[in-house]
N, C-alpha and C positions, 0 to 999 in steps of 0.2 A: 977949695973944695966950703969954703967957711961960708961963704953966704949962703952956701944952699940949707948950713943944719938949720936945722926942726926941734925945737920942744914943745912941750907939752904948754899947756895956761895950769898955773895949781890953783886957779881960781874960773873953772868952766862952768857956762852956765847950764844949769842939771831941771830939765819941767819932767814933772807928771803926766801923759795926758790920760787921762781916763777916757776905756776901749767903752762899744757897746756895751762888750758879755760879760763887763763887770773889774777885766784883765787891765792892768796900764802898757805904759809903754811910754818910756824914756826917751826924752833929746836932752842929747848934749847939743851945746853950741859953742861956740869961743875955745874950740879945743886945745890946738895951738897956738903960740904964743905972737909967732909972724907966719900968718899962713902967706905972704906975698912971696918967700922963700920959695915952699915946694911950688908957688905957680911960677914963678922965677927957671926952677926947678926943671918942669913940665916944659913950659918955652924954650929952654936952653936946647933937651935934650928931643925937640919933638921929632927929629927922625928917627928914632932908637924907637920911638912905639910905632906899632902896628898893629894889624885891624887884624884876633884873633878870628879864623873864619867859627861863624853862628854865634860869635858874638857884638854888641853896638858899641861893645868898647872897647877902646884901644889899650893895649899892653907893651910892656918893653921888652924890644924884643930881646932871647938867650944866644 
């Protein structure tokens, strides 16, 4: 299971993007230290993911 261990990057890139109404939205990039591990987990357990009715995205089945 170690190959799936995902940790947060202690120095993510954070950018404040101004919106037309004067508010801001913060975009956080490079959040994970080794994002390829999360990709590998999803690929290895692909059969455990199913489409939830009414959703465009697949989720892990319980």
